[in-house]
C-alpha positions as CSV (number, residue, x, y, z in Angstrom):
1,M,-12.2,-49.1,2.7
2,A,-10.3,-45.9,3.1
3,T,-11.6,-43.5,5.6
4,S,-11.6,-39.7,5.4
5,K,-8.9,-39.5,8.2
6,S,-6.6,-41.8,6.1
7,M,-7.1,-39.9,2.8
8,Q,-4.9,-37.1,1.3
9,P,-6.5,-33.7,1.3
10,L,-8.5,-32.4,-1.9
11,T,-6.9,-30.1,-4.2
12,N,-8.1,-28.1,-7.3
13,F,-11.4,-27.1,-6.0
14,G,-12.5,-25.4,-9.2
15,K,-12.4,-28.9,-10.9
16,I,-14.2,-30.4,-7.9
17,F,-16.9,-27.9,-7.9
18,W,-17.5,-28.4,-11.7
19,Q,-17.5,-32.2,-11.3
20,N,-19.9,-32.0,-8.3
21,Q,-22.4,-29.5,-9.7
22,F,-22.4,-30.3,-13.4
23,R,-21.1,-33.8,-13.8
24,T,-22.6,-35.7,-11.0
25,T,-26.2,-36.7,-10.5
26,I,-27.4,-37.8,-7.1
27,D,-29.8,-40.7,-7.2
28,L,-33.0,-40.3,-5.4
29,P,-33.6,-43.0,-2.6
30,D,-34.6,-46.4,-3.9
31,P,-36.8,-48.2,-1.5
32,S,-35.6,-51.6,-2.9
33,K,-32.0,-50.8,-2.0
34,L,-32.5,-49.4,1.4
35,P,-34.1,-50.6,4.6
36,N,-37.7,-50.1,5.5
37,L,-38.1,-47.7,8.3
38,H,-41.3,-48.9,9.9
39,G,-40.9,-48.8,13.6
40,K,-38.1,-46.2,13.4
41,V,-37.8,-42.9,15.1
42,A,-36.1,-39.9,13.4
43,I,-35.2,-36.6,14.4
44,V,-34.5,-33.9,11.6
45,T,-33.6,-30.4,12.7
46,G,-34.6,-27.4,10.5
47,S,-37.1,-29.6,8.8
48,N,-39.9,-27.1,8.0
49,T,-38.2,-26.1,4.9
50,G,-35.6,-26.7,2.2
51,L,-33.2,-29.7,2.5
52,G,-34.6,-30.7,5.8
53,F,-38.1,-30.8,4.7
54,E,-37.2,-32.8,1.7
55,A,-35.1,-35.3,3.6
56,S,-38.1,-35.6,6.0
57,K,-40.4,-36.4,3.0
58,Q,-38.0,-39.0,1.8
59,L,-37.6,-40.8,5.0
60,L,-41.4,-40.8,5.5
61,A,-41.8,-42.3,1.9
62,L,-39.3,-45.1,3.1
63,G,-41.8,-46.1,5.8
64,L,-40.6,-44.1,8.7
65,S,-43.0,-44.5,11.8
66,H,-42.2,-41.5,13.8
67,L,-40.7,-38.1,12.8
68,I,-39.7,-35.2,15.0
69,V,-39.8,-32.0,13.2
70,A,-37.3,-29.9,15.3
71,V,-37.6,-26.3,14.5
72,R,-37.4,-22.8,16.2
73,S,-40.9,-21.8,15.0
74,E,-43.6,-24.4,16.0
75,Q,-46.2,-22.4,13.9
76,K,-44.0,-23.0,10.6
77,G,-43.4,-26.6,11.9
78,K,-47.1,-27.3,12.0
79,A,-47.5,-25.8,8.6
80,A,-44.9,-28.1,7.2
81,I,-46.5,-31.1,8.8
82,L,-49.7,-30.7,6.4
83,A,-47.3,-31.1,3.5
84,L,-45.3,-33.9,5.1
85,R,-48.4,-36.0,5.5
86,K,-48.7,-36.4,1.8
87,A,-45.7,-38.4,2.0
88,S,-47.1,-40.6,4.7
89,S,-50.6,-40.5,6.2
90,A,-49.8,-43.4,8.7
91,A,-46.5,-42.0,10.2
92,R,-46.6,-39.9,13.5
93,I,-45.5,-36.5,12.9
94,D,-44.7,-34.2,15.9
95,V,-43.3,-30.6,16.0
96,W,-40.9,-30.0,18.7
97,R,-39.4,-26.6,19.4
98,L,-35.5,-26.3,19.1
99,D,-33.6,-23.0,18.8
100,M,-30.0,-23.8,18.3
101,A,-28.9,-20.4,19.2
102,S,-30.0,-21.3,22.9
103,Y,-28.2,-23.6,25.3
104,T,-31.5,-23.8,27.5
105,S,-33.5,-24.7,24.4
106,I,-31.1,-27.5,23.2
107,Q,-30.9,-28.8,26.8
108,A,-34.9,-28.9,27.0
109,F,-35.0,-30.6,23.6
110,A,-32.6,-33.5,24.7
111,Q,-34.4,-33.8,27.9
112,R,-37.7,-34.2,26.2
113,C,-36.2,-36.9,23.9
114,R,-35.1,-38.8,27.1
115,A,-38.5,-38.4,28.5
116,E,-40.8,-39.0,25.7
117,L,-39.1,-41.2,23.0
118,P,-38.5,-45.1,23.7
119,H,-35.7,-44.8,21.3
120,V,-34.2,-42.8,18.5
121,D,-32.8,-44.4,15.5
122,L,-31.9,-41.7,13.0
123,V,-30.9,-38.1,13.5
124,V,-30.1,-35.4,10.9
125,L,-28.7,-32.2,12.4
126,K,-29.3,-29.9,9.5
127,A,-30.0,-26.7,11.2
128,G,-27.5,-24.2,9.8
129,L,-27.1,-20.4,9.6
130,S,-25.2,-18.1,7.1
131,R,-25.4,-14.5,8.5
132,T,-24.6,-11.5,6.2
133,K,-23.6,-9.3,8.9
134,F,-22.1,-9.8,12.5
135,E,-24.6,-10.5,15.1
136,R,-24.5,-12.1,18.6
137,A,-26.7,-14.7,20.0
138,E,-28.6,-13.1,22.8
139,S,-28.3,-15.9,25.3
140,T,-24.6,-16.7,24.9
141,G,-23.0,-13.6,23.5
142,H,-21.4,-15.7,20.6
143,E,-21.4,-14.7,17.0
144,M,-24.6,-16.2,15.6
145,T,-23.0,-18.3,12.8
146,M,-20.5,-19.9,15.1
147,Q,-23.1,-20.3,17.7
148,V,-25.6,-22.3,15.5
149,N,-23.2,-24.1,13.1
150,H,-20.7,-25.1,15.9
151,F,-21.5,-24.5,19.6
152,G,-25.2,-25.4,19.2
153,T,-24.6,-28.4,16.9
154,A,-21.8,-29.7,19.2
155,L,-23.8,-29.5,22.4
156,L,-26.8,-31.2,20.7
157,T,-24.7,-34.0,19.4
158,L,-23.3,-34.6,22.8
159,L,-26.6,-34.6,24.5
160,L,-28.2,-37.0,22.0
161,L,-25.4,-39.5,22.1
162,P,-26.5,-41.5,25.3
163,I,-30.1,-41.5,24.0
164,L,-29.0,-42.9,20.6
165,K,-26.7,-45.5,22.1
166,S,-29.7,-46.8,24.1
167,T,-31.1,-47.6,20.8
168,L,-28.9,-50.7,20.6
169,R,-31.1,-52.3,23.3
170,H,-34.2,-52.0,21.2
171,T,-32.9,-52.8,17.7
172,G,-29.6,-54.4,18.1
173,E,-27.8,-52.1,15.7
174,P,-26.1,-48.7,16.4
175,A,-28.3,-45.7,15.7
176,R,-27.2,-43.1,13.1
177,L,-26.4,-39.4,13.4
178,T,-25.6,-37.3,10.3
179,V,-24.3,-33.7,10.8
180,V,-24.7,-31.6,7.7
181,N,-21.3,-30.1,6.9
182,S,-19.9,-28.2,3.8
183,L,-17.1,-28.2,1.2
184,T,-16.7,-24.6,2.3
185,A,-15.0,-25.9,5.3
186,H,-12.0,-27.1,3.0
187,L,-11.9,-23.5,1.4
188,C,-11.9,-21.0,4.4
189,K,-8.6,-19.1,5.2
190,F,-8.9,-19.3,9.0
191,P,-6.4,-16.5,9.7
192,N,-6.9,-16.6,13.5
193,R,-6.0,-20.3,13.9
194,N,-3.3,-19.2,16.4
195,E,-5.2,-17.0,18.6
196,Q,-5.4,-17.7,22.2
197,P,-8.2,-18.5,23.1
198,L,-9.2,-19.6,19.7
199,L,-13.0,-19.8,19.8
200,A,-13.6,-16.5,21.5
201,S,-11.7,-14.6,18.8
202,F,-14.6,-15.1,16.5
203,D,-16.6,-12.9,18.8
204,D,-14.2,-10.0,18.3
205,T,-14.3,-8.0,15.1
206,E,-11.1,-6.3,15.9
207,I,-9.1,-9.8,15.8
208,V,-11.2,-11.4,13.1
209,P,-13.1,-8.8,10.7
210,F,-16.4,-10.5,9.7
211,D,-16.8,-11.8,6.3
212,A,-20.0,-13.7,5.7
213,Q,-18.7,-16.3,3.3
214,E,-15.5,-16.9,5.3
215,R,-17.5,-17.3,8.5
216,Y,-19.9,-19.7,7.3
217,G,-16.9,-22.0,6.0
218,V,-14.9,-21.6,9.1
219,S,-17.8,-22.5,11.3
220,K,-18.2,-25.8,9.3
221,L,-14.6,-26.3,9.7
222,I,-14.6,-26.0,13.4
223,N,-17.4,-28.4,13.8
224,Q,-15.9,-30.9,11.3
225,L,-12.6,-30.8,13.4
226,F,-14.6,-31.3,16.6
227,L,-16.6,-34.2,15.2
228,A,-13.4,-35.8,13.8
229,K,-12.0,-36.0,17.5
230,L,-15.3,-36.9,19.0
231,T,-15.4,-39.9,16.6
232,D,-12.1,-41.1,17.5
233,M,-13.3,-41.7,21.0
234,L,-16.8,-42.8,20.3
235,P,-17.1,-46.5,19.1
236,S,-19.1,-47.0,16.0
237,E,-20.6,-50.1,17.5
238,N,-22.5,-47.6,19.9
239,V,-23.5,-44.9,17.4
240,V,-22.4,-44.1,13.8
241,V,-21.6,-40.5,13.3
242,N,-20.9,-39.0,9.9
243,M,-20.8,-35.7,8.2
244,V,-22.4,-34.8,4.8
245,D,-22.1,-32.2,2.2
246,P,-25.3,-31.8,0.2
247,G,-23.4,-29.9,-2.5
248,L,-24.7,-26.4,-3.7
249,T,-28.4,-26.7,-3.8
250,K,-31.2,-24.4,-5.0
251,G,-34.4,-24.1,-3.2
252,T,-33.0,-23.5,0.2
253,Q,-33.0,-20.7,2.5
254,L,-29.3,-20.6,3.3
255,S,-28.8,-17.1,1.7
256,R,-32.1,-15.8,3.1
257,D,-30.5,-12.8,4.9
258,A,-28.9,-11.5,1.6
259,T,-30.4,-8.4,0.2
260,G,-30.2,-6.3,-3.0
261,V,-27.6,-7.2,-5.6
262,V,-26.0,-10.0,-3.4
263,R,-29.4,-11.6,-3.0
264,A,-30.1,-11.4,-6.9
265,G,-26.6,-12.6,-7.7
266,A,-26.9,-15.6,-5.3
267,K,-30.4,-16.5,-6.9
268,I,-28.8,-16.5,-10.3
269,F,-25.9,-18.4,-9.3
270,F,-27.8,-21.1,-7.4
271,S,-30.3,-21.4,-10.3
272,I,-27.5,-22.3,-12.7
273,A,-25.2,-24.4,-10.7
274,G,-27.3,-25.6,-7.8
275,R,-28.7,-29.1,-7.5
276,P,-32.5,-29.7,-7.2
277,V,-33.5,-29.8,-3.5
278,D,-34.5,-33.4,-3.7
279,R,-31.0,-34.4,-4.9
280,G,-29.3,-32.5,-2.2
281,A,-31.7,-34.0,0.5
282,A,-31.0,-37.5,-0.9
283,T,-27.4,-37.2,0.1
284,Y,-28.7,-37.0,3.8
285,V,-30.7,-40.1,3.4
286,D,-27.8,-41.9,1.8
287,A,-25.6,-40.9,4.7
288,L,-28.2,-42.0,7.2
289,L,-29.3,-45.4,5.7
290,R,-26.8,-46.8,3.1
291,M,-23.5,-45.8,4.5
292,G,-22.5,-48.1,7.5
293,A,-19.7,-48.1,10.1
294,E,-17.1,-47.5,7.5
295,S,-18.5,-43.9,7.4
296,H,-18.0,-43.2,11.1
297,G,-16.1,-40.0,11.5
298,C,-16.1,-39.4,7.7
299,F,-16.9,-36.6,5.6
300,L,-19.2,-37.6,2.7
301,M,-19.5,-35.8,-0.7
302,N,-21.6,-37.2,-3.7
303,N,-22.5,-40.3,-1.7
304,K,-19.0,-41.1,-1.2
305,I,-16.3,-41.0,1.6
306,A,-14.2,-38.0,0.8
307,P,-11.2,-36.3,2.8
308,L,-11.6,-34.0,5.7
309,A,-10.3,-30.3,5.4
310,G,-6.7,-30.0,4.6
311,I,-5.9,-28.6,8.0
312,Y,-6.7,-31.9,9.6
313,Y,-3.8,-33.6,7.9
314,G,-1.1,-30.7,8.3
315,S,1.5,-30.6,11.2
316,E,-0.6,-27.9,13.0
317,G,-3.8,-30.0,12.8
318,P,-3.6,-32.0,16.0
319,Q,-2.9,-28.9,18.1
320,I,-5.7,-26.9,16.7
321,I,-8.1,-29.8,17.0
322,D,-7.1,-30.4,20.6
323,R,-7.7,-26.6,21.2
324,I,-11.1,-26.7,19.5
325,W,-12.2,-29.9,21.5
326,K,-11.1,-28.4,24.9
327,E,-12.5,-24.9,24.4
328,T,-15.9,-26.2,23.3
329,L,-16.2,-28.5,26.3
330,E,-15.1,-25.6,28.6
331,E,-17.7,-23.4,27.1
332,M,-20.4,-26.0,27.9
333,R,-19.2,-26.6,31.4
334,S,-19.1,-22.9,31.9
335,H,-22.8,-22.9,31.6
336,G,-23.2,-25.7,33.9
337,M,-23.7,-28.7,31.5
338,K,-22.5,-32.1,32.5
339,I,-21.0,-33.0,29.2
340,Q,-18.8,-35.7,30.8
341,D,-21.8,-37.7,32.1
342,A,-23.3,-37.6,28.7
343,F,-20.3,-38.8,27.0
344,D,-19.6,-41.5,29.5
345,K,-23.0,-43.0,28.9
346,A,-22.4,-43.1,25.2
347,S,-18.9,-44.4,25.1
348,T,-17.5,-47.3,27.0
349,S,-13.9,-46.9,26.2
350,T,-12.7,-43.3,26.6
351,D,-13.5,-40.3,29.0
352,I,-13.5,-36.7,27.8
353,K,-10.2,-35.1,28.9
């Protein structure tokens, strides 16, 4: 089976959008075709609302034994539990605080996983952000969209890998980690791709004027390219890592920061073209449970393996990917994080360079 990395880049995005949103129906999870999740432990970030909440419901309906609702607001998470219990009265559902804009919070969350969970079988890193104006994360100084969608997601991925690998000793099969990505990663212009350093340039509006739509797409692109390199070095026998695009979905809070005419326009557009939230969330469940080792390092769209963003295949791709990788790891090391140790525990074949 072809992998994302061996495919040709996508073209004719207007046709793709029409096909995705108006000609494709995503099936809801079928218990007869998916494994029962009794005894399994899952983490879903951003699971108090929208796609994360609905994916959590679907996992619980498949027999999941223990769900970690990882959210920034514990109060909102506890409110979500009341609704989630309708999907399963037998499952254990816990709310753990996780702020993807804070390295300290991410590290504390990973440490809690190591200390309190005997194993982690399934992870959906769904927490994402689309800011309408330039804003810095207080604790890191990075532009907020990049902080949450790339830096925070990359850090949590790396810190969870050794925990996920240890699941092999309990189940005999690799754990699954699905990171929510987006087709907008294929559409962004990325004009600062040659800046040195690259990632820091997103924090300077004189170098990169802030555009909300562009920033969301490029944050997903940066993370996609980072994960593509990560999975080159991480054996799928240890942990299966893939990326999923749920498609344009109504009923989420992605555009919650929009105001006025923009907010009204977005609401109308999503209501016409958006998928129902349960169908969008079903792509997460499919990526976790139906897709196997063949999806490792792949971008998934409409429950199928699809190409990565076009820049991955171009002549400049390897150099840009290498810079994203090295600058991301240097960012983490500069904050005192022992990323090498985490990766060494997860991968038996390759060291981080």
